[in-house]
C-alpha positions as CSV (number, residue, x, y, z in Angstrom):
1,M,77.4,-91.3,-83.4
2,T,77.9,-89.7,-79.9
3,R,81.5,-90.1,-78.5
4,P,81.5,-92.4,-75.4
5,V,82.7,-90.9,-72.1
6,I,84.7,-94.0,-71.4
7,A,86.5,-96.2,-73.9
8,L,88.9,-98.8,-72.8
9,D,90.7,-100.9,-75.4
10,G,92.8,-103.9,-74.4
11,V,93.6,-102.4,-71.0
12,E,96.0,-104.4,-68.8
13,K,97.4,-103.6,-65.4
14,T,100.2,-105.6,-63.8
15,Y,101.8,-105.0,-60.4
16,Q,105.3,-105.9,-59.7
17,L,105.6,-107.3,-56.2
18,G,109.4,-107.9,-55.9
19,P,110.3,-110.5,-58.5
20,V,106.7,-111.5,-58.9
21,A,104.4,-110.0,-61.6
22,V,100.7,-109.9,-60.5
23,P,98.2,-109.2,-63.2
24,A,95.1,-107.3,-62.1
25,L,93.5,-106.5,-65.4
26,R,93.8,-108.7,-68.4
27,G,92.9,-107.0,-71.7
28,V,89.7,-105.1,-70.6
29,S,87.7,-103.5,-73.5
30,L,84.7,-101.4,-72.4
31,T,82.8,-98.4,-73.6
32,V,80.3,-96.4,-71.6
33,G,78.1,-93.8,-73.5
34,R,77.2,-90.4,-72.2
35,G,74.3,-90.4,-69.8
36,K,74.4,-94.1,-69.0
37,Y,74.2,-95.8,-65.5
38,V,76.6,-98.8,-65.3
39,A,77.2,-101.1,-62.3
40,V,80.6,-103.0,-62.0
41,M,80.4,-106.1,-60.0
42,G,83.0,-108.9,-59.1
43,A,84.4,-110.9,-56.2
44,S,87.3,-109.7,-54.2
45,G,90.4,-109.8,-56.4
46,S,88.4,-109.5,-59.6
47,G,89.9,-106.2,-60.6
48,K,87.2,-103.9,-59.6
49,S,89.3,-101.4,-57.5
50,T,92.1,-101.4,-60.2
51,L,89.5,-100.6,-62.8
52,M,88.1,-97.8,-60.6
53,N,91.5,-96.4,-60.1
54,I,92.2,-96.4,-63.8
55,L,88.8,-94.9,-64.8
56,G,89.4,-92.2,-62.1
57,C,92.9,-91.5,-63.6
58,L,94.4,-92.4,-60.2
59,D,96.4,-95.0,-61.9
60,L,97.6,-95.7,-65.5
61,P,97.3,-99.0,-67.5
62,S,100.4,-101.0,-68.1
63,C,99.2,-101.4,-71.7
64,G,96.2,-100.8,-73.7
65,R,94.4,-97.4,-74.3
66,Y,92.0,-95.4,-72.1
67,L,90.2,-92.5,-73.6
68,L,88.2,-90.3,-71.1
69,D,85.7,-88.0,-72.9
70,G,87.9,-88.3,-76.0
71,M,91.2,-87.7,-74.2
72,D,94.0,-90.3,-74.2
73,V,95.0,-90.3,-70.5
74,A,98.4,-91.8,-71.3
75,A,99.3,-88.6,-73.1
76,L,98.7,-86.4,-70.1
77,D,101.3,-85.3,-67.4
78,A,100.8,-85.3,-63.6
79,W,99.4,-81.7,-63.6
80,E,97.0,-82.4,-66.4
81,L,95.7,-85.6,-64.8
82,A,95.0,-83.7,-61.7
83,E,93.0,-81.2,-63.7
84,I,91.1,-84.0,-65.3
85,R,90.3,-85.6,-62.0
86,N,88.9,-82.3,-60.7
87,R,87.0,-81.2,-63.7
88,K,85.9,-84.3,-65.6
89,I,85.4,-86.9,-62.7
90,G,83.2,-86.8,-59.5
91,F,84.2,-89.3,-56.8
92,V,81.9,-90.8,-54.2
93,F,83.6,-93.2,-51.8
94,Q,82.2,-95.7,-49.2
95,S,83.9,-93.8,-46.4
96,F,82.6,-90.3,-47.5
97,N,86.0,-88.8,-47.3
98,L,84.9,-85.4,-45.9
99,I,87.0,-82.9,-44.0
100,P,85.9,-83.4,-40.4
101,R,86.5,-79.7,-39.3
102,S,84.7,-78.2,-42.4
103,T,81.0,-77.5,-42.9
104,A,79.1,-79.3,-45.5
105,L,79.2,-76.1,-47.6
106,H,83.0,-75.8,-47.4
107,N,83.4,-79.6,-48.1
108,V,81.3,-79.1,-51.3
109,E,83.2,-75.9,-52.3
110,L,86.6,-77.6,-52.3
111,P,86.6,-78.9,-55.9
112,L,85.7,-75.4,-57.1
113,V,88.6,-73.9,-55.0
114,Y,91.0,-76.4,-56.7
115,A,89.4,-75.3,-60.1
116,R,90.3,-71.6,-59.2
117,L,86.7,-70.4,-59.2
118,R,86.3,-67.2,-57.5
119,A,84.5,-67.2,-54.0
120,R,81.5,-65.3,-55.3
121,H,80.8,-67.9,-57.8
122,R,81.7,-70.9,-55.7
123,R,79.1,-70.3,-53.0
124,P,75.9,-70.3,-55.1
125,R,77.1,-73.5,-56.9
126,A,77.9,-75.4,-53.7
127,I,74.6,-74.3,-52.2
128,A,72.6,-75.4,-55.3
129,A,74.6,-78.8,-55.2
130,L,73.5,-79.3,-51.6
131,E,69.9,-78.3,-52.1
132,A,69.8,-80.8,-55.1
133,V,70.5,-83.6,-52.5
134,G,68.1,-82.4,-49.9
135,L,70.6,-80.6,-47.5
136,A,69.5,-77.1,-47.9
137,G,69.1,-76.9,-44.1
138,R,72.4,-78.4,-43.2
139,L,74.9,-76.1,-45.0
140,D,76.7,-75.1,-41.8
141,H,76.8,-78.5,-40.3
142,K,80.0,-80.5,-39.9
143,P,80.3,-84.2,-40.7
144,A,80.1,-85.2,-37.0
145,Q,76.8,-83.3,-36.7
146,M,75.2,-85.4,-39.5
147,S,74.1,-89.0,-40.1
148,G,76.0,-91.3,-42.4
149,G,73.3,-90.8,-45.0
150,E,73.6,-87.0,-44.7
151,Q,77.4,-87.2,-44.9
152,Q,77.2,-89.3,-48.2
153,R,74.7,-86.8,-49.6
154,V,77.3,-84.1,-49.0
155,A,79.8,-86.4,-50.8
156,V,77.5,-86.7,-53.8
157,A,77.0,-82.9,-53.9
158,R,80.7,-82.5,-53.9
159,A,81.0,-84.9,-56.7
160,V,78.6,-83.1,-59.0
161,V,79.4,-79.6,-58.2
162,T,82.0,-79.3,-61.0
163,N,79.5,-80.7,-63.6
164,P,81.9,-83.7,-64.4
165,A,81.6,-85.9,-67.3
166,I,81.4,-89.0,-65.2
167,I,80.5,-89.8,-61.6
168,L,82.5,-92.8,-60.2
169,A,80.9,-94.3,-57.0
170,D,83.0,-97.0,-55.1
171,E,80.6,-98.9,-52.8
172,P,78.6,-95.8,-52.0
173,T,76.0,-97.5,-49.8
174,G,78.5,-99.8,-48.1
175,N,78.4,-97.9,-44.8
176,L,74.7,-97.0,-44.8
177,D,71.6,-98.5,-43.4
178,S,68.9,-99.6,-45.9
179,V,66.9,-96.4,-45.6
180,S,69.9,-94.2,-46.2
181,A,71.2,-96.5,-49.0
182,G,67.9,-96.2,-50.8
183,E,67.9,-92.4,-50.4
184,I,71.5,-92.3,-52.1
185,L,70.4,-94.6,-54.9
186,A,67.4,-92.5,-55.5
187,I,69.6,-89.4,-55.9
188,F,71.8,-91.3,-58.4
189,G,68.7,-92.3,-60.3
190,R,67.7,-88.6,-60.4
191,L,71.2,-87.5,-61.5
192,N,71.2,-90.2,-64.2
193,A,67.7,-89.2,-65.4
194,A,69.1,-85.7,-65.7
195,G,71.8,-86.9,-68.0
196,R,74.7,-87.7,-65.7
197,T,77.0,-90.7,-66.5
198,I,77.4,-92.9,-63.6
199,V,79.7,-95.9,-63.0
200,L,79.1,-97.6,-59.7
201,I,81.3,-100.3,-58.1
202,T,79.3,-102.6,-55.9
203,H,79.2,-106.2,-54.6
204,D,75.5,-105.8,-53.8
205,L,73.0,-107.2,-56.4
206,D,70.3,-105.0,-54.9
207,V,72.4,-101.9,-55.6
208,A,73.5,-103.1,-59.0
209,A,69.7,-103.5,-59.9
210,H,69.4,-99.8,-60.0
211,A,71.7,-99.4,-63.0
212,H,70.6,-100.2,-66.4
213,R,73.8,-102.1,-67.4
214,V,75.8,-104.5,-65.3
215,V,79.5,-105.5,-66.0
216,H,80.9,-108.5,-64.1
217,L,84.7,-108.8,-63.7
218,R,86.4,-112.1,-63.0
219,D,90.2,-112.6,-62.7
220,G,90.8,-109.3,-64.3
221,Q,88.6,-109.8,-67.3
222,V,85.0,-108.9,-68.4
223,A,83.0,-112.1,-67.7
224,S,79.7,-110.8,-68.6
225,D,78.1,-107.4,-69.8
226,H,74.3,-107.1,-69.9
227,R,71.6,-104.5,-69.9
228,Q,68.5,-104.5,-67.7
229,T,65.6,-102.4,-66.7
230,P,66.5,-100.5,-63.7
231,L,64.8,-101.4,-60.4
232,A,64.1,-97.7,-59.7
233,G,65.4,-94.4,-61.0
234,G,67.5,-93.9,-64.1
235,R,66.3,-94.3,-67.7
236,P,65.3,-97.5,-69.3
237,P,68.2,-99.1,-71.5
238,A,68.3,-98.0,-75.0
239,A,69.0,-101.4,-76.3
240,A,68.7,-105.2,-75.6
241,A,71.3,-107.4,-74.1
242,G,74.9,-106.6,-75.1
243,Q,78.2,-108.4,-75.2
244,P,81.5,-107.7,-73.3
245,G,83.1,-104.6,-74.7
246,G,80.2,-104.0,-76.8
247,A,78.2,-100.8,-77.7
248,P,77.8,-98.4,-74.8
Protein backbone atom coordinates (compact mmCIF):
# COMPACT_ATOMS: atom_id res chain seq x y z
CA MET A 1 0.00 0.00 0.00
CA THR A 2 1.28 3.47 -0.91
CA ARG A 3 2.41 5.55 2.05
CA PRO A 4 0.13 8.56 2.68
CA VAL A 5 1.61 12.03 2.32
CA ILE A 6 -0.23 13.19 5.46
CA ALA A 7 -0.98 11.03 8.50
CA LEU A 8 -2.39 12.62 11.64
CA ASP A 9 -3.05 10.38 14.64
CA GLY A 10 -4.87 11.84 17.65
CA VAL A 11 -3.47 15.32 17.07
CA GLU A 12 -4.37 17.92 19.68
CA LYS A 13 -3.36 21.54 19.95
CA THR A 14 -3.95 23.66 23.04
CA TYR A 15 -2.98 27.31 23.41
CA GLN A 16 -2.24 28.72 26.84
CA LEU A 17 -3.68 32.22 27.22
CA GLY A 18 -2.48 33.21 30.65
CA PRO A 19 -4.10 30.82 33.12
CA VAL A 20 -6.65 29.65 30.52
CA ALA A 21 -6.05 26.61 28.30
CA VAL A 22 -7.83 26.99 24.94
CA PRO A 23 -8.13 23.79 22.88
CA ALA A 24 -7.97 24.36 19.11
CA LEU A 25 -7.72 20.75 17.89
CA ARG A 26 -9.17 17.82 19.81
CA GLY A 27 -7.85 14.44 18.73
CA VAL A 28 -7.80 14.84 14.94
CA SER A 29 -6.94 11.68 13.00
CA LEU A 30 -6.69 12.07 9.25
CA THR A 31 -4.80 10.58 6.31
CA VAL A 32 -4.32 12.00 2.83
CA GLY A 33 -2.94 9.82 0.06
CA ARG A 34 -0.47 10.93 -2.57
CA GLY A 35 -2.10 12.72 -5.47
CA LYS A 36 -5.37 13.47 -3.65
CA TYR A 37 -7.28 16.77 -3.63
CA VAL A 38 -8.87 17.52 -0.25
CA ALA A 39 -10.87 20.55 0.87
CA VAL A 40 -11.06 21.39 4.58
CA MET A 41 -14.08 23.41 5.68
CA GLY A 42 -15.43 24.75 8.95
CA ALA A 43 -16.78 27.83 10.66
CA SER A 44 -14.55 30.45 12.26
CA GLY A 45 -12.95 28.89 15.33
CA SER A 46 -13.38 25.33 14.05
CA GLY A 47 -9.62 24.71 13.94
CA LYS A 48 -8.96 25.17 10.19
CA SER A 49 -6.10 27.64 10.61
CA THR A 50 -4.50 25.60 13.40
CA LEU A 51 -4.71 22.48 11.26
CA MET A 52 -3.13 24.33 8.33
CA ASN A 53 -0.27 25.57 10.53
CA ILE A 54 0.41 22.04 11.76
CA LEU A 55 0.20 20.51 8.28
CA GLY A 56 2.62 23.18 7.05
CA CYS A 57 5.07 22.58 9.92
CA LEU A 58 4.55 26.16 11.09
CA ASP A 59 3.38 24.83 14.45
CA LEU A 60 3.64 21.52 16.31
CA PRO A 61 0.88 19.48 17.97
CA SER A 62 0.54 19.57 21.75
CA CYS A 63 0.14 15.82 21.56
CA GLY A 64 -0.55 13.16 18.97
CA ARG A 65 1.55 12.32 15.93
CA TYR A 66 2.00 13.93 12.51
CA LEU A 67 3.85 12.12 9.74
CA LEU A 68 4.60 14.19 6.65
CA ASP A 69 5.60 11.98 3.74
CA GLY A 70 6.67 9.37 6.29
CA MET A 71 8.66 11.73 8.55
CA ASP A 72 7.64 12.37 12.17
CA VAL A 73 7.77 16.17 12.39
CA ALA A 74 8.10 16.06 16.20
CA ALA A 75 11.56 14.52 15.76
CA LEU A 76 12.85 17.43 13.64
CA ASP A 77 14.74 20.47 14.91
CA ALA A 78 14.05 24.04 13.75
CA TRP A 79 16.55 23.85 10.87
CA GLU A 80 15.12 20.56 9.63
CA LEU A 81 11.57 21.93 9.86
CA ALA A 82 12.61 24.90 7.73
CA GLU A 83 14.08 22.51 5.16
CA ILE A 84 10.87 20.48 5.16
CA ARG A 85 8.76 23.59 4.61
CA ASN A 86 10.91 24.62 1.67
CA ARG A 87 11.29 21.25 -0.03
CA LYS A 88 8.18 19.25 0.86
CA ILE A 89 5.43 21.90 1.10
CA GLY A 90 4.20 24.52 -1.33
CA PHE A 91 2.13 27.30 0.26
CA VAL A 92 -0.55 29.40 -1.45
CA PHE A 93 -2.15 32.13 0.69
CA GLN A 94 -5.19 34.36 0.27
CA SER A 95 -3.01 37.49 0.32
CA PHE A 96 -0.49 36.18 -2.28
CA ASN A 97 2.55 37.07 -0.07
CA LEU A 98 4.69 38.20 -2.99
CA ILE A 99 7.70 40.50 -2.61
CA PRO A 100 6.44 43.85 -4.01
CA ARG A 101 9.74 45.05 -5.48
CA SER A 102 10.65 41.75 -7.11
CA THR A 103 9.60 40.48 -10.52
CA ALA A 104 7.38 37.46 -10.99
CA LEU A 105 10.44 35.47 -12.02
CA HIS A 106 12.41 36.41 -8.90
CA ASN A 107 9.44 35.70 -6.63
CA VAL A 108 9.18 32.20 -8.07
CA GLU A 109 12.95 31.65 -7.86
CA LEU A 110 13.09 32.39 -4.12
CA PRO A 111 12.33 28.86 -2.82
CA LEU A 112 15.10 27.58 -5.08
CA VAL A 113 17.49 30.18 -3.64
CA TYR A 114 16.66 28.92 -0.13
CA ALA A 115 17.23 25.38 -1.41
CA ARG A 116 20.73 26.55 -2.48
CA LEU A 117 20.16 25.68 -6.14
CA ARG A 118 22.63 27.36 -8.47
CA ALA A 119 21.41 30.30 -10.54
CA ARG A 120 21.83 28.50 -13.87
CA HIS A 121 19.40 25.82 -12.65
CA ARG A 122 16.96 28.16 -10.89
CA ARG A 123 15.96 30.31 -13.82
CA PRO A 124 14.80 27.53 -16.20
CA ARG A 125 12.72 25.93 -13.44
CA ALA A 126 11.12 29.22 -12.45
CA ILE A 127 10.33 30.06 -16.07
CA ALA A 128 8.78 26.63 -16.60
CA ALA A 129 6.62 27.07 -13.48
CA LEU A 130 5.37 30.46 -14.68
CA GLU A 131 4.68 29.09 -18.15
CA ALA A 132 2.66 26.28 -16.58
CA VAL A 133 0.29 28.83 -14.99
CA GLY A 134 -0.02 30.91 -18.17
CA LEU A 135 2.38 33.74 -17.30
CA ALA A 136 5.10 33.26 -19.89
CA GLY A 137 4.70 36.89 -20.96
CA ARG A 138 4.79 38.38 -17.44
CA LEU A 139 8.19 37.20 -16.17
CA ASP A 140 9.58 40.69 -15.61
CA HIS A 141 6.41 42.24 -14.18
CA LYS A 142 6.22 43.21 -10.51
CA PRO A 143 3.12 42.47 -8.39
CA ALA A 144 1.76 46.03 -8.72
CA GLN A 145 1.80 45.62 -12.49
CA MET A 146 -0.38 42.49 -12.36
CA SER A 147 -4.01 41.75 -11.55
CA GLY A 148 -4.98 39.83 -8.43
CA GLY A 149 -5.53 36.69 -10.47
CA GLU A 150 -2.09 37.01 -12.06
CA GLN A 151 -0.47 37.56 -8.67
CA GLN A 152 -2.12 34.42 -7.34
CA ARG A 153 -0.85 32.49 -10.38
CA VAL A 154 2.65 33.69 -9.52
CA ALA A 155 2.06 32.40 -5.98
CA VAL A 156 0.97 29.02 -7.35
CA ALA A 157 4.08 28.85 -9.56
CA ARG A 158 6.23 29.63 -6.52
CA ALA A 159 4.47 26.87 -4.56
CA VAL A 160 5.17 24.16 -7.14
CA VAL A 161 8.66 25.15 -8.31
CA THR A 162 10.40 22.93 -5.73
CA ASN A 163 8.24 19.93 -6.71
CA PRO A 164 6.78 19.60 -3.18
CA ALA A 165 5.00 16.53 -1.83
CA ILE A 166 1.97 18.66 -0.93
CA ILE A 167 0.42 22.00 -1.81
CA LEU A 168 -1.36 23.77 1.06
CA ALA A 169 -3.75 26.47 -0.11
CA ASP A 170 -5.36 28.72 2.52
CA GLU A 171 -8.45 30.48 1.07
CA PRO A 172 -6.59 30.91 -2.27
CA THR A 173 -9.59 32.49 -4.03
CA GLY A 174 -10.71 34.71 -1.15
CA ASN A 175 -9.38 37.96 -2.68
CA LEU A 176 -10.31 37.19 -6.29
CA ASP A 177 -13.29 37.88 -8.52
CA SER A 178 -15.24 34.89 -9.80
CA VAL A 179 -13.42 34.72 -13.15
CA SER A 180 -9.94 34.82 -11.58
CA ALA A 181 -11.06 32.34 -8.91
CA GLY A 182 -12.21 29.95 -11.62
CA GLU A 183 -8.82 30.25 -13.36
CA ILE A 184 -6.96 29.42 -10.13
CA LEU A 185 -9.21 26.43 -9.43
CA ALA A 186 -8.66 25.21 -12.99
CA ILE A 187 -4.90 25.37 -12.37
CA PHE A 188 -5.30 23.37 -9.15
CA GLY A 189 -7.35 20.83 -11.11
CA ARG A 190 -4.60 20.44 -13.70
CA LEU A 191 -1.92 20.16 -11.00
CA ASN A 192 -3.92 17.46 -9.24
CA ALA A 193 -4.56 15.63 -12.52
CA ALA A 194 -0.78 15.60 -12.98
CA GLY A 195 -0.37 13.90 -9.59
CA ARG A 196 0.04 16.80 -7.13
CA THR A 197 -1.41 16.42 -3.63
CA ILE A 198 -3.54 19.43 -2.69
CA VAL A 199 -5.09 20.37 0.65
CA LEU A 200 -7.27 23.47 0.33
CA ILE A 201 -8.74 25.42 3.25
CA THR A 202 -11.96 27.19 2.31
CA HIS A 203 -15.28 28.41 3.66
CA ASP A 204 -16.81 28.41 0.15
CA LEU A 205 -18.90 25.40 -0.89
CA ASP A 206 -18.38 26.25 -4.58
CA VAL A 207 -14.60 26.10 -4.10
CA ALA A 208 -14.79 22.87 -2.08
CA ALA A 209 -16.82 21.33 -4.90
CA HIS A 210 -13.64 21.19 -7.00
CA ALA A 211 -11.98 18.74 -4.58
CA HIS A 212 -12.76 15.03 -4.55
CA ARG A 213 -12.85 14.85 -0.75
CA VAL A 214 -14.26 17.31 1.80
CA VAL A 215 -13.35 17.27 5.51
CA HIS A 216 -15.52 19.38 7.84
CA LEU A 217 -14.12 20.56 11.17
CA ARG A 218 -16.27 21.57 14.11
CA ASP A 219 -14.93 22.62 17.52
CA GLY A 220 -11.49 21.23 16.71
CA GLN A 221 -12.73 17.80 15.64
CA VAL A 222 -13.46 16.07 12.33
CA ALA A 223 -17.24 16.32 12.06
CA SER A 224 -17.51 14.68 8.63
CA ASP A 225 -15.26 13.31 5.92
CA HIS A 226 -16.79 12.44 2.56
CA ARG A 227 -15.79 11.86 -1.03
CA GLN A 228 -17.43 13.44 -4.04
CA THR A 229 -17.08 13.76 -7.79
CA PRO A 230 -15.20 17.02 -8.44
CA LEU A 231 -17.17 19.82 -10.07
CA ALA A 232 -14.34 20.46 -12.51
CA GLY A 233 -10.71 19.42 -12.81
CA GLY A 234 -8.97 16.87 -10.62
CA ARG A 235 -9.43 13.15 -10.88
CA PRO A 236 -12.53 11.24 -9.86
CA PRO A 237 -12.44 9.74 -6.35
CA ALA A 238 -11.08 6.23 -6.14
CA ALA A 239 -13.61 5.09 -3.55
CA ALA A 240 -17.08 5.77 -2.24
CA ALA A 241 -17.96 7.72 0.87
CA GLY A 242 -15.47 7.50 3.74
CA GLN A 243 -15.49 8.04 7.47
CA PRO A 244 -13.55 10.52 9.60
CA GLY A 245 -9.91 9.50 9.77
CA GLY A 246 -10.53 6.74 7.26
CA ALA A 247 -8.60 5.60 4.21
CA PRO A 248 -6.94 8.38 2.16
